[in-house]
N, C-alpha and C positions, 0 to 999 in steps of 0.2 A: 536569594528568592522572592519568587512575582504573587504577586495577589492575586484572588481571581480572577479579578476584572481583566489584567494585562494578560495573565499564561497564553502559547501560544495553544490555537487548536488541536485536533485531534483531527486527522484526514484516514478519509478512504481515498485513491484515488483509481482511475482504469490507465494505467501505466506503456500502454502501445510496447510495438516489437520495434529494433532499431528502425525503420522505416520511418516511426514515428517523424525522428529528427529530420523529415521531407517535405512534413505533410506544415502548411502557413499555417491553416486555421488551429492547428491542435496544439503548436508552440507558442502559438501568440496566449492560445489559453492561458496554458500553463506559468507563460511566463505574468500576465495577466494579472493572475489570483493570488503566485507569491509577491508581487509588488501590490498587491493591497494588505500584506499580512508585515507583520515586525518581525528580523528576521531573528531565531529561533540562537538561542544561547548552544546548543545541540541536536542533533535528528537521532533519534531512533528508527531506522527502517524494520517489516515484517512486511517480507516478499512475498509473491505467492511461486516464484522457482527458489525456495529454501526451505524443505519439507528437512525435519531432521533431528531424532530423541535422544539424549534427553536437550532441554533449550540449550541453543548454540552460539556463541558471540561470535563476530569477524574479529578478523587480527584488528588489534589493538595497538603493539609495541613495534614490530619491521612491518611498513608497509609492503602491498600487497599487491600485484599488476588485477583489472579487474577480468568479473566471471563470462565470458564471451558464450552462453550458454543457449549459442544457436548454433544451424548448420544452413548452411547451403543459402549463405550471404554472399555478396561482393563485397573483394577488398575493405573498405574505407569504414564498414560497416567493425572492423575487428584494429581498425588503429584510433577508436574513441579511444580519450583516456578524460577520466574526470578525476583528479588528483586531488581527494578533499582529506581533509586534515582528521587524522584517529583521535576519536574518542576514549578515552581509559576510565578520564574519570565516570564517567555516563555507564562503560561497563559494567565497571565496579558497581557502581547504585544498583545497574540492572540484575548483580546478580544476588545481591542484598533482599531488596525486595522483593524476588522472587525466589530465592532460600528461603526467607521467613514463612514462606506459601508450600514451602516440600518442594520446590520444583530442585534438582539439581542442575546447576549450570557450567559449563563446560568452554572453555575457551578454544577455539581452530585461529591457528598463527598462522594459518597458511590461506585460508579462506577473504578473499577479496567481495568488491560487490559485483555481485550481479547482473542481470538491465532491466528484472524489477525494481530495480535502486534510480540504478547513475542514471537509464533512458530519462526516465522522467526530472530527476534531481541535475543531468546535467539544464535543463531546461527549464528549470524555480529557482536554480541557485547557480547560475550558469559561472562565479569565477571561484567556487568552487572551495571558497573560505568558510561553511560551515561544516563542523566537526560530527562525522555520521558511522557511529557503531549501527552493521545486520543483526538481526536475529531471525534465529530460524522458528520454522511455527513446527515443536514437537508430535502433531498429531491434527486431523481434521475433523476433531470431534468439536460440532457447535459449544455445546457448554465448558469445553475445558479450557479450549480459547479465549471465549466470553471472561471465563473466569480468570484466564493468566491478564488480559487485559486489564483486569481489574485490579492488579496488584502491580501492573504500571501505572498506573495515574497518577500519583505522588511525583514523577519524572518530572508534569509539567508544569507541579512549583516549581521548579527550579530552573523554567525556560526551557524545557525540551519539549518537541515537537516529534510527536508519537503519529506515523506515517502508515499506512496499511497499502500495500500496494497491490492491485491485482484486475479483476475485469470488471465489472455490471453481467456482461453478456461473452463465454469464452467458449467456443464452438470453432472451431478451426474448418470444420468443416462446409463453413459457412466462407469462409478465406479466399476468395479469387482474384487474387491480383490481377488478372483482364478486365474486373467490373469497375477498378479507382476503384477508389476512400467515399469516395460520395452517393456509392452504390445504394438503394432504398434498403432498410434492413430484411431479412423476415420474419414473418409476421410471430414467431416465435421468440423475436430480442425483440420485439416493440413491446410485445404484452406484459413482457419480465422484466422488460426497465422499467413499464409504465405501475406496474407491480410494485416495484421495488422503491420508485419514485414512490406513492403513498403512503409505503408500509417506514421509507424515511421519514417522512414529513410527519408521520403520527407518530413518530421514537416506540417503535410496535418491535421491541426487542423479540417478545415470545416468536411469531411470525416469522422475524427474519432468522433467528436461529435455527424453527424451523421449516426452512422455507423447499424443502423436498415434497414437502406436503398439505403449503401453503399458497405456496404462489403457481403461476398459471407458467405449462413450456419450463419447470423447474429442471427436467435431463434433459431438456432440447438444449436449453441455456448454458446447462455448467454438467455434460457429458459425467463432469468428475470436478469437487469443489474447492478444488484448490484456489484458482484467482475471484473463488467469492471468497474467503476462510478468513484473505486478511479482517475482511472488514465484523470479525466479531471478537477480532482484538480490537481494536478501534472501538466500538461499540462498549466494551467491556471498560474502555481506559476514560472517556466523555461520562458515562454513567456514573460508575463510582467516582467521579469527578464534583456529581450534584444535581447528575439528570442528564438529558439530552437531549437540545436544540440543535435541529439538522439545515443545512440549505446547501441547493447543489448549485456548483461552483465550476460544471464542466457538464452538458449534455449534447443530444446527437448522439452519431454512432459512425464508423470508423468502418471499413469491408464488412456491412453485417453488422459489427458488435457496439455491442452502448458502454461508451468509454465516460455513462454520465460520473462525478467524481461530486466527492460528497467533503465539505467542512465537520465538524460536529463540535459544540461549545457547550 
């Protein structure tokens, strides 16, 4: 068991598409971020790319390949491997904690890690030596995911790092490879990013959960909320651990999308 002083932070990270691996700046930022932390016992990953009800956990008994949940990319992106150890004990504890709060938990022994999980983990923990289990989002309802995150807070006391993997702004109509990764972001992306930075710095959970009514350009920044939703789980886990202190770990834009990422303690 860890103490409150050395338990892992909760993370929300903007995970990028497979070409993130070719971005020297962003990969260095991810590596530097993880290098400043103690390596966790294991990782519970909540990715924008797995919505499934009820709460479902990825394979823990037999290794499965990665989920290449994207289309039209060069072959080398489909050749990526990330052979992290499985985390059956963590999966059991997730099932126990969420089950005591009324969630029925299922296991999908055919499910590997999707790109919202392995793309950033490959940069942050390149040795693939930290056990990982992925958990689905059973809903996009902000309050429901926040409460789910609260049930997971005790995992931190056993050394588990809880990571919400999404994107601070995510409108693929802004994504134009011809513009290059350092293109100036649209005004809507900048405005939402600035609002998110300030709301997180205040620990303003109510505004973040109600972002569609509180944030500027909310529906432009997130035409659908699945890439913002993992933040609700992260906020819940941090909040239930005794309050929220946030620190921006990565900022800036990538093809117009805000890659802002936070540590929550």
